[in-house]
N, C-alpha and C positions, 0 to 999 in steps of 0.2 A: 504494498501499499505506497508506504514511505518513498519507494522509487517510482511510483505512477504519479505521485505528488509530485515528485522533482522533476521530472518532465512536462509534467502538465503547466508549473509554474516557468520551467524555462520554455515552453510555445508561447506561452500567456506575455512572456517579457518580451520574444519576439515580434511577436503582433502590435506590441504597445510601442515599439523603436520603429517599426515599420511605415516609411513616406511614401513607399511607392516610387515605380518609375515609370519616367516619360517614356512612350513609346518612339522607336526610332524613326525618322519620315522614310517614306518611300525610295529605295535605293536607285531604281530606275529614275524616279522624276528628281532625284537629285541630282545622277549623273547629267541629264538633258539640258536641268537648270545650269551648272557648272560650265558646261559646253557652251550654251547661248551667251551667258555673261562671259567668259573667256574670247568667244569671238568678236563679241561685242567691244571688248577691249580692244582687242588687235585691232579692227575696224577702225574704232575712234582713233589710237594712235597713229594711221597711216596719214591724215593727211598733214601730222604735224613732220612727218619724217619723209612725206614725198614715196608716190607710188614709182618704181622703178621706172627709167624714161623709156624703155623698150617693151612697155608690157603687153603691147598690141602683138609684136612678133613670140613674144614668151607664152602668151596663152593658145599659141598654135603649134609651139614646138612639145612632141609626144614625149621627149625625155621629161622638159619640165612638168609637165601635166603627169605622169607616169609619178616622179618623184613625190610631186606635190599630192598628187591622190593616195600614196602610200602611207604617207606622214599625216594626211587628216585622217585615215583609216587606223591608223597606231593612236592617235588624239582621240578620237571616240571611245573606240575598246579597252585604252587605260583608263579614262575615266569612267567607262561601266565597270570594270573592273573593281577599281580603287573604290566606287560605289558599294560594290557588295564585298568587298574588304570589309565596310564598316560592321557588317554582320558576323556574329563568330560563323567561321569555317564557309563563310561565302553564302550560307544558305543552301550548300551546295552545288553552286554554280563554278566549279573551279576550272571549268574547262576555256572560261574567259579569260585566264591568264596566259592560256598560248597564243590566244589572237596578238596581241599587240607583240607578243615577241618574236612569234615567226615572222612578223611582218619586218620587225627592227632587223631581224636575220636576214631577211631577202635584201634589204635598201643597204647594210653593212655588205655584203658580196656583189652589190650592184656599184657600190664607192670603192669596193677592191678591184673590181674590173676596170673601172675609169682611171684608177690610179695605177695600173699597170698598161692599161695602152696610152694614155694620154700625159702619166708623167704627174708625179705629184710635188710644187713647191713648196717646202715649209719654212716660210718665215713669222718667227716669234716676237711681235710688238703689239703695243697696245692699239686696238683698231674699234673706231665709232661702231661697228658694227656688233661688239663688246657687250657695249652699254645698250644700244639699241636693243637686242635681244632679251637683256637685263628688263630692260622696260616694258618689253612685250608679256613676258614670263612674268610680272610681278603681281598682277592682280591674280591669274590661275594659281598661281605658288601659295600668296596668302589665302586665297578663297577654300582650295583643298586643302589645306592645313588645317583651317578652321574647322571644315566637315570632316575631315577624316578624326579629329581630336573629340567629336562631337558622338563617335562610334564607339563601338565596344569590337574593335579586330582582334583577333587571334593568330595576325601574323603582321606584325609591325614590319617587318625586314620587306616581305610583297610589298604591301602597301607606303613604303617609301618610295620602292621602285616604278610602280604604276604611278604615283604622282609625279615622281620624276620624269616616266616617258611621257605623261601627260603637257607637265610645264613644258618640258623640252619642245615638241610638237607643238605648241603653240608659239612659243618664240621662233621657233625654225620657219612657219609659214608665215609669221612677221617679219622675218629676216628677207626670205626669197622673194614676199611682194614690195620689199624696198631695196634690196640689193640687188645689181643688175650685174656682177660677178659671178662666171658660171666654173671659173678653176677650182677643182678639185680640193687643190692645199687651200684656198682663201675658209673655201667651206667646211674642211674638217677644222681648220683652225678655230676659227671665229663663229662661224655659225654651229659647231658641234661641241667643242673643247668645253664652251665655258657650262654650259650644260650639264655636261659628263662631271666637272667641277662639283657643281649646286648639286648634280644626285649623289655623287659620293659623299658629301656633308650628311643630303638626308639621311642616308641609311644610316651612319653613323650616329646619330641622332635617332636615329629610329624607334629604339625602345623609349625614351623621355617623350619624345613627341607622340606616341601612339600608344599610351598605355590606357588600362580600365580597372 
């Protein structure tokens, strides 16, 4: 009888202190809302930096269209994966993680092919594309970090990786729409490496940023 009373007292104590938990917002809705806000931010910044002068030629270039389409695919799928990662074990939708990673692998192979056939000149110096890319990715970075911290992820490192891919894709698209440089080395150093550095920092801080 004493044991039963102890259990009842324990349960009653838990119930008295329980304050309830606010349900998570719909992951799909969060991903598309984040995509729209991020795209709106990039579009808002375009007039300040100026659309590339050869835009009419660029939008008829199959290489430009394929590269941009691939990065947009990474952007959307990484956002969807990051939003689902807010739910413990992604609610069983782990297949979404493979989509942005597969496309990233395809683009990496394409860049490798271009570097082997066209050559890659590596000149490290501060370039305005670095700061432009940071500006393009700033709002998506802050928004994704906020939404991710509101979730209950059980995979902080995967969350950091998907967020990095989404932020990097947003910045890359903004740079491709403003910078006319098609050189592989320029794209690698000034359009890609800054986001790799940001992503690496994100991963290092993953457990502190995305815990619950």
